DOMAR-696512 format. One record per residue: x, z, y of N, C-alpha, C, O in turn. Coordinates in pm, whole numbers, padded with zeros to 5 digits, always signed. Each point is the difference from the previous one (the first is absolute). Layout:
XZYXZYXZYXZY...
//
This chain:
+00086-00015-00129-00091+00020+00146+00093+00006+00118-00033-00078+00089+00151+00155-00062+00064-00029+00086+00086-00111+00003+00027-00055+00108+00012+00021-00201+00075-00120-00003-00125-00133+00057+00037-00070+00095-00114+00055-00129-00135-00059+00047-00002+00004+00159-00004-00102+00068+00008+00208-00023-00015+00051+00126+00093-00059+00098-00012-00063+00104+00130+00117-00194+00141-00067+00095+00034-00156-00012+00106-00037+00051-00169-00037-00100-00011-00160-00036-00105-00036+00088+00020-00102+00066-00115+00156-00052-00067-00025+00088+00035+00037+00154-00045-00070+00091+00108+00157-00072+00076+00033+00128+00080-00106+00051-00009-00040+00115+00094-00009-00210+00079-00074+00014-00044-00139+00020+00056-00060+00091-00137+00004-00152-00102-00128+00070-00075-00003+00124-00020-00105+00061-00018+00208-00024-00070+00016+00102+00092+00003+00133-00044-00031+00111+00178+00072-00138+00111-00024+00129+00074-00113-00001+00095-00003+00079-00119-00108-00163+00061-00151+00017-00041-00031+00137-00087+00058+00066+00160-00154-00032+00009-00070+00130-00090-00138-00063-00019-00027-00118-00030-00053+00246-00067-00096-00041+00101-00142-00118-00035-00061-00101+00157+00061+00178+00086-00076-00042+00040+00040-00166+00030-00092-00076-00032+00201+00039+00012+00075-00141-00104-00036-00094+00024-00049-00111-00165+00078+00167-00144-00069-00032-00018-00108-00046-00040-00021-00114+00066-00060+00193+00026-00165-00012+00095-00014-00115-00042-00065-00095+00173+00117+00088+00077-00035-00121-00050+00040-00119+00000-00062-00106-00037+00161+00127-00049+00072-00177-00141-00070-00018-00044-00033-00110-00022+00015+00232-00135-00070-00058+00032-00154-00085-00064-00037-00099+00162-00030+00155+00029-00122-00024+00071-00014-00131-00034-00084-00083+00140+00173+00062+00060-00008-00142-00085+00070-00088+00006-00034-00118-00082+00121+00149-00096+00048-00104-00143-00062-00044-00071+00040-00093+00050-00124+00162-00088-00102+00002+00037-00077-00105-00054-00009-00110+00151-00047+00150+00097-00097-00092+00006+00056-00155-00052-00048-00101+00126+00153+00117+00038+00045-00135-00122+00032-00088-00001-00013-00122-00125+00068+00214-00125+00027-00108-00056-00125-00066-00032-00013-00118+00026-00095+00238-00059-00137-00075+00059-00046-00086-00053-00048-00100+00183+00053+00122+00086-00045-00118-00004+00086-00129+00003-00067-00103-00010+00190+00088-00029+00060-00080-00135+00009-00084+00002+00026-00121-00137-00052+00206-00098-00040-00040-00011-00132-00080-00073-00012-00097+00181-00122+00164-00054-00094-00102-00027+00000-00119+00073+00070-00071-00171-00137+00015+00014-00027-00155-00088+00124-00044-00051-00018-00110+00024+00132+00166-00095+00079-00049-00114+00003+00052-00017-00028+00119-00095+00068-00215-00147+00007+00056-00082+00112-00007-00008+00055-00110-00055-00008+00207-00083+00114+00003-00135-00054+00017-00042-00077+00086-00031+00144-00204-00136-00062-00022-00017-00146+00020-00119-00029+00005+00212-00091+00009-00010-00117+00023+00031-00033+00140-00030-00113+00038+00085+00192+00043+00050-00026+00122+00117-00027-00001+00072+00034-00093-00032-00097+00191+00171-00097-00002+00059+00108+00088-00052+00098+00052+00180-00146-00052+00101+00121+00104-00050-00003+00150-00026+00101+00066+00017-00219-00027-00019+00015+00137-00151+00083+00017-00007+00072+00100-00100-00075-00178-00114+00072+00038+00045+00129-00014-00022+00074+00096+00097-00014-00217+00020+00152-00002+00100+00046+00114-00012+00113+00047+00113-00199+00001+00052+00008+00115-00082+00057+00118+00013+00105+00063-00096-00204-00054-00122-00009+00111-00093+00118+00009-00046+00035+00109+00018+00024-00216-00048+00094-00067+00062+00170+00032-00061+00105+00020+00168-00128-00024+00094+00123+00004+00043-00019+00173-00004+00113+00048+00032-00187+00031+00007-00010+00129-00145+00047+00037+00008+00110+00055-00130-00151-00064-00120+00002+00048-00038+00153-00037-00067+00068+00078+00118-00011-00212-00009+00133-00019+00063+00126+00067-00042+00113+00025+00168-00185-00003+00053+00110+00114-00035+00016+00124+00030+00101+00063-00105-00206-00010-00021-00022+00147-00151+00083-00015-00034+00071+00094-00036-00079-00187-00142+00033+00010-00007+00132-00044-00102+00059+00034+00205+00022-00119-00010+00122-00060-00031+00097+00111-00060+00103-00032+00093-00123+00161-00065+00140+00075-00098-00064+00081-00012+00037+00117-00051-00116-00157-00144-00085+00086+00022-00074+00156-00096-00026+00073+00193+00005-00049+00057-00039+00114+00079-00112-00004+00031-00051-00108+00012-00006+00239+00067-00109-00007+00080-00002+00142-00038-00068+00095+00178+00169-00094+00047+00007+00124+00042-00132+00027+00008-00082-00092+00028+00042+00245+00073-00081+00020+00123-00041-00051+00030-00117-00024+00052+00230+00005+00117-00046-00065-00008-00025-00133+00095-00065-00045-00176+00096-00029-00008-00049-00130-00057-00142+00004+00049-00072-00087-00142+00012+00168-00019-00120+00015+00081-00066+00014+00023-00089-00081+00052+00108+00193+00137-00094+00060+00135-00021-00162+00057-00097-00049-00059+00233+00022+00077-00010-00101-00046-00075-00138+00093-00055-00058-00232+00043-00008-00047-00094-00101-00066-00088+00043-00043-00066-00095+00004+00019+00210-00036-00106+00050+00068-00151-00067-00069-00092-00044+00190+00093+00048+00067-00108-00050+00041-00021-00119+00076-00090-00038-00139+00194-00038+00032+00041-00166-00166-00069-00064-00022-00070-00099-00057+00117+00185-00136-00036-00067-00038-00135+00043-00077-00071-00066+00135+00032+00187-00028-00147+00054+00052-00107-00110-00065-00102-00022+00166+00127-00036+00071-00061-00063-00061-00012-00132-00026-00111-00048-00002+00242-00023-00070-00019-00140-00134-00062-00002-00044-00066-00094-00043+00104+00253-00126-00025-00009-00044-00164+00053-00107-00060+00001+00214+00032+00031+00059-00131+00045-00124-00049+00133-00053-00110+00016+00036+00217+00052-00074-00015+00150+00059+00088+00079+00087+00073-00046-00123-00065+00172+00022+00071+00116-00078+00144+00017-00059+00019+00106+00057+00066-00191-00056+00121+00010+00047+00060+00107+00114+00011+00046-00279+00051+00006-00005+00050+00097-00014+00187-00014-00036+00035-00112+00054+00052+00190-00036+00141+00022-00138+00010-00042-00038+00091-00073-00030-00171+00111-00171+00012-00037-00027-00050-00156-00087+00043-00075+00162-00121+00055-00023-00030-00131+00025+00114-00096-00083+00033-00085+00202+00027+00102+00034+00147-00072-00063+00078+00023-00027+00073-00096-00033-00041+00223-00109+00082+00009-00124+00005-00062-00075+00097+00010+00044-00215-00084-00139-00037-00055+00026+00060-00087-00065+00100-00030+00203-00156-00065+00058+00095-00124-00024+00142+00002-00024+00044-00112+00023+00016+00178+00036+00147+00054-00158+00048-00047-00040+00075-00089-00022-00146+00180-00147+00028+00004-00101-00018-00154-00100+00058-00044+00197-00180-00010-00046-00010-00153+00058+00079-00073-00101+00033-00062+00175+00023+00020+00070+00095-00080-00061+00149+00047+00003+00094-00078-00048-00084+00190-00039+00156+00059-00154+00000-00047-00061+00106-00007+00001-00227-00025-00152-00017-00075+00020-00022-00167-00097+00033-00068+00195-00077+00010+00031-00023-00096+00143+00050-00067+00080-00081-00046-00057+00220+00045+00120+00037-00056+00026-00017-00151+00109+00020-00054-00236-00066-00016+00010-00039-00124+00108-00086-00050+00091+00041-00073-00106-00193+00126+00130-00101+00023+00107+00071+00000+00076+00017-00095-00062+00042+00241+00127+00062+00027+00086+00056-00129+00104-00034-00056-00215+00150+00037+00050+00104-00101+00062-00047-00137+00094+00048-00064-00197-00183+00032+00023-00087-00130+00167-00037+00016+00095+00034-00072-00099-00116+00195+00126-00087+00070+00112+00102-00069+00067-00026-00100-00063+00148+00176+00117+00095-00023+00024+00040-00159+00110+00019-00053-00197-00013+00010-00027+00051-00163+00072-00132-00064+00084+00014-00089-00112-00108+00125+00063-00113-00074+00153+00007+00016+00080+00018-00092-00045-00036+00247+00132+00004+00019+00080+00112-00074+00102-00024-00065-00154+00139+00079+00046+00112-00080+00036-00035-00156+00109+00016-00054-00241-00073-00009+00069-00011-00133+00107-00112-00008+00094+00018-00077-00100-00142+00157+00091-00066-00009+00133+00074+00025+00097-00061-00045-00077+00145+00089+00136+00100+00031+00033+00015-00149+00121-00022-00014-00172+00046-00089+00043+00036-00144+00056-00103-00049+00071+00026-00098-00080-00195+00147+00045-00082-00062+00116-00079+00112+00015-00122+00005+00050+00208+00069+00081-00055+00085+00135+00077+00014+00002+00116-00040+00109-00170+00091+00130+00066-00007-00006+00134+00140-00072+00017+00098+00151+00032-00139-00013+00123+00113+00075-00070+00149-00027+00031+00116+00096-00102-00148+00065-00068+00130-00123-00064+00084-00002-00001+00123-00097-00051-00204-00113-00038+00077-00069+00054+00031-00070-00039+00094+00050+00156-00151-00112+00101+00050+00079+00042+00132-00057-00016+00108+00149+00053-00113+00040+00074+00139+00009-00107+00099-00052+00035+00107+00103-00164-00105-00043-00085+00057-00170+00007+00060-00036+00040+00111-00026-00077-00190-00143+00039+00032-00022+00095+00105-00054-00014+00110+00121+00146-00182-00052+00105+00098+00084-00006+00132-00049+00028+00109+00170-00064-00124+00027-00016+00140-00068-00101+00101-00026+00027+00117+00004-00128-00169-00083-00066+00090-00128+00046+00032-00039-00032+00113-00030+00091-00175-00102+00090+00028+00034+00076+00100-00062-00002+00106+00151+00066-00124+00051+00128+00100+00020-00038+00148-00012+00071+00100+00050-00212-00110+00056-00025+00125-00099-00054+00093+00011+00014+00122-00106-00074-00179-00133-00025+00062-00072+00111+00021-00075+00005+00098+00084+00100-00184-00094+00144+00036+00096+00084+00155-00053+00074+00083+00189-00115-00086+00045+00069+00093+00024-00079+00142+00051+00053+00099-00096-00187-00104+00060-00095+00109-00084+00085+00153+00051-00032+00107-00141+00110-00102-00028+00066+00112+00051+00099+00012-00083+00081+00041+00193-00031-00056+00069+00145-00009-00063+00100-00090+00062+00106-00010-00175-00118-00058-00076+00133-00073-00058-00066-00131-00058-00108-00006+00087+00196-00098-00041-00050-00135-00132+00131-00009+00016+00114-00045-00107-00155+00084-00132+00088+00024-00018+00072-00176+00078-00019-00094-00146+00063+00094-00044+00119-00131-00081-00114-00087+00020+00012-00121-00100-00109+00154-00058-00054-00092+00062-00106-00017-00052-00090-00066+00172+00075+00120+00108-00148-00011+00087+00085-00129+00057-00058-00092-00063+00198+00110+00131+00025-00094-00098+00046-00108+00077+00032-00091-00206-00010+00045-00057-00008-00100-00010-00108-00106-00005+00007-00122+00003-00146+00235-00023-00128-00097+00153-00051-00027+00028-00075-00094+00073+00126+00192+00128-00003-00100+00001+00097-00094+00032-00062-00102-00047+00175+00072+00015+00059-00109-00075-00040-00136+00031+00055-00106-00119-00140+00112-00076-00069-00095+00093-00098-00060+00014-00016-00122+00059-00057+00227+00107-00087-00053+00096+00031-00081+00051-00063-00093-00024+00200+00150+00169+00056-00084-00033+00104-00099+00096+00066-00041-00225-00034-00010-00026+00078-00123+00021-00040-00114-00024+00072-00096
//
């Protein structure tokens, strides 16, 4: 527990250049690691997008910092210019229907049993960076991250 909280503090205190560098590196690592794996019929890009969106949506709101960080990743993966309004619609959807969100997280946790420890670390690091981009990992975000690492 102490180690997790300390790790969160380290990520909360990164500067924007460090955030971007880690996000780019870990995005590439995660996409490469997921290539060829299937999660209930979903391909690597879909799983990756779900992880990014899960990290963004875990606290039920999208900060400006989160949006700026993930926009290029989501634009590339979805193939169109995503707006903050688009992501806010997803937040509202998941607030109404948390079963889809919970089912996705459960499926990702199940996937963790089939992947290398290195890929697990990359996924958790990527999600940590998204959650910490606004300088604070909230209690809801910490709970979501802990689901991934249990």
